[in-house]
VEXKETOR-662465 format. One record per residue: residue in one letter; chain; x, y, z of N, C-alpha, C in turn. Coordinates in Angstrom, 2 decimals. Last residue first. Layout:
N
NUDREN  type  mol     n.px     n.py     n.pz    ca.px    ca.py    ca.pz     c.px     c.py     c.pz
NUDREN     A    A        X        Y        Z        X        Y        Z        X        Y        Z
...
This chain:
66
NUDREN  type  mol     n.px     n.py     n.pz    ca.px    ca.py    ca.pz     c.px     c.py     c.pz
NUDREN     D    A    -1.67    -5.58    -3.46    -2.37    -5.57    -2.17    -3.61    -6.44    -2.19
NUDREN     T    A    -0.53    -5.36    -5.96    -0.15    -6.52    -5.14    -0.88    -6.60    -3.81
NUDREN     E    A    -1.41    -2.91    -6.94    -1.86    -4.15    -7.59    -1.61    -5.38    -6.71
NUDREN     E    A    -2.12    -0.88    -4.04    -1.30    -1.26    -5.20    -1.84    -2.57    -5.76
NUDREN     L    A    -4.14     1.69    -2.71    -3.88     0.28    -2.90    -3.02     0.06    -4.14
NUDREN     E    A    -3.13     4.48    -0.92    -3.53     3.98    -2.24    -3.17     2.50    -2.34
NUDREN     F    A    -3.79     7.14     1.38    -3.42     5.74     1.11    -3.95     5.28    -0.23
NUDREN     L    A    -4.66     9.78     1.36    -3.41     9.42     2.05    -2.89     8.05     1.66
NUDREN     A    A    -7.02     9.85     0.11    -6.03    10.81    -0.37    -4.66    10.52     0.26
NUDREN     D    A    -8.56     8.09     1.52    -8.06     7.64     0.22    -7.14     8.66    -0.45
NUDREN     V    A    -9.23     9.65     3.75    -8.30     8.53     3.90    -7.73     8.11     2.54
NUDREN     P    A    -9.31    13.18     3.00    -9.94    11.86     3.09    -8.88    10.76     3.17
NUDREN     V    A    -7.67    15.59     5.20    -7.90    14.98     3.88    -8.66    13.67     4.06
NUDREN     G    A    -6.51    16.77     7.43    -7.70    17.37     6.83    -7.97    16.88     5.42
NUDREN     F    A    -4.48    15.73     8.91    -4.12    16.41     7.67    -5.31    17.07     6.99
NUDREN     V    A    -5.92    14.61    11.05    -4.83    15.57    11.32    -4.51    16.39    10.07
NUDREN     R    A    -7.59    12.84     9.61    -8.16    13.97    10.35    -7.11    15.03    10.63
NUDREN     A    A    -5.77    10.97     8.66    -6.55    11.77     7.71    -7.14    13.00     8.39
NUDREN     L    A    -4.93     9.90    11.12    -3.99    10.59    10.25    -4.72    11.49     9.26
NUDREN     K    A    -7.34     8.71    11.99    -6.71     9.76    12.78    -5.74    10.58    11.93
NUDREN     L    A    -7.71     6.79     9.98    -8.69     7.86    10.16    -8.11     9.02    10.96
NUDREN     A    A    -5.49     5.16    10.47    -5.64     5.81     9.16    -6.62     6.98     9.26
NUDREN     L    A    -6.14     4.24    13.04    -4.97     5.09    12.85    -5.04     5.83    11.51
NUDREN     V    A    -8.44     2.72    12.42    -8.52     3.83    13.37    -7.35     4.78    13.18
NUDREN     T    A    -7.40     0.78    10.70    -8.42     1.72    10.21    -8.50     2.94    11.12
NUDREN     S    A    -3.83     0.53    11.13    -5.21     0.10    11.38    -6.17     1.14    10.80
NUDREN     P    A    -1.31     0.82     8.54    -1.98     1.20     9.78    -3.37     0.58     9.91
NUDREN     V    A     1.24    -1.21     7.52    -0.07    -0.72     7.11    -0.86    -0.42     8.38
NUDREN     Y    A     4.66    -0.85     7.06     3.58    -1.06     8.04     2.31    -0.43     7.51
NUDREN     K    A     6.46    -0.15     5.19     6.66    -1.44     5.84     5.57    -1.78     6.84
NUDREN     G    A     6.64     2.32     4.00     5.80     1.31     3.37     5.92    -0.07     3.98
NUDREN     A    A     7.89     4.37     5.22     8.74     3.47     4.45     7.95     2.38     3.75
NUDREN     E    A     5.78     5.42     6.69     6.31     6.18     5.56     7.18     5.34     4.64
NUDREN     M    A     5.60     3.40     8.66     4.51     3.62     7.71     5.01     4.35     6.48
NUDREN     T    A     8.04     3.80    10.00     7.77     2.52     9.35     6.63     2.62     8.34
NUDREN     N    A     7.64     6.40    11.03     8.76     6.10    10.12     8.50     4.83     9.33
NUDREN     I    A     5.48     5.95    12.72     5.34     6.88    11.60     6.42     6.59    10.56
NUDREN     T    A     6.73     4.21    14.53     5.55     3.76    13.77     5.34     4.65    12.55
NUDREN     Q    A     8.69     5.83    15.62     9.09     4.69    14.80     7.92     4.15    13.98
NUDREN     R    A     7.23     7.54    17.17     7.86     8.09    15.97     8.28     6.96    15.03
NUDREN     S    A     4.20     5.86    18.27     5.62     6.22    18.38     6.12     6.83    17.07
NUDREN     V    A     0.97     7.50    18.63     1.82     6.35    18.30     3.27     6.79    18.47
NUDREN     A    A    -1.04     9.60    18.73    -0.77     8.69    19.85    -0.09     7.38    19.45
NUDREN     V    A    -1.29    11.57    16.89    -2.12    10.38    16.69    -1.83     9.27    17.70
NUDREN     K    A     0.43    13.55    17.83    -0.95    13.92    17.48    -1.86    12.70    17.33
NUDREN     R    A     2.86    12.21    18.08     2.17    12.68    19.29     0.70    13.00    19.00
NUDREN     A    A     3.45    11.80    15.37     3.27    10.66    16.27     2.50    11.07    17.53
NUDREN     L    A     3.85    14.41    14.48     2.71    13.63    13.99     2.41    12.46    14.92
NUDREN     D    A     6.21    15.04    15.90     5.00    15.86    16.04     3.77    15.06    15.65
NUDREN     D    A     7.96    13.06    14.89     7.61    13.08    16.31     6.34    13.89    16.56
NUDREN     Q    A     8.21    13.81    12.25     7.63    12.50    12.56     7.18    12.47    14.02
NUDREN     T    A     7.15    17.27    12.10     8.17    16.23    12.17     7.46    14.89    12.40
NUDREN     L    A     5.28    19.31     9.86     5.32    18.46    11.06     6.51    17.51    10.98
NUDREN     N    A     4.24    21.00     7.80     5.42    21.36     8.58     5.49    20.62     9.92
NUDREN     H    A     2.31    20.25     6.08     1.85    20.76     7.38     3.01    21.10     8.33
NUDREN     I    A     3.88    19.32     3.99     2.91    20.39     3.73     2.49    21.05     5.03
NUDREN     A    A     5.20    17.23     5.33     5.95    18.38     4.82     5.03    19.57     4.58
NUDREN     R    A     3.07    15.49     5.79     3.83    16.03     6.92     4.59    17.28     6.51
NUDREN     Q    A     2.35    14.87     3.19     1.42    15.64     4.01     2.13    16.23     5.23
NUDREN     V    A     4.63    13.37     2.48     4.27    14.58     1.73     3.36    15.47     2.56
NUDREN     K    A     4.44    11.26     4.30     5.62    12.13     4.31     5.32    13.45     3.60
NUDREN     I    A     2.00    10.06     3.52     2.16    10.64     4.86     3.32    11.63     4.88
NUDREN     K    A     0.97     8.77     1.37     1.49    10.12     1.16     1.69    10.83     2.50
NUDREN     N    A     1.53     5.33     0.44     0.94     6.38     1.26     1.64     7.70     1.00
NUDREN     K    A     0.66     2.12    -0.94     1.39     3.38    -0.99     0.73     4.38    -0.05
NUDREN     M    A     0.85    -1.17     0.00     0.00     0.00     0.00     0.89     1.24     0.00
């Protein structure tokens, strides 16, 4: 699954740590998601979308292999 978390973080001028605190996860979780190695739960995906003010499908995109 592709994601645009890093792009949205840059747009909103947030560090990984800032974002992690806003959605109550570790900075390592944000890092792992950005690297495409971790797919968030539905609840976490919704929290991220809320922080950025975008729909979930603007943050995450299914790939052919998903």
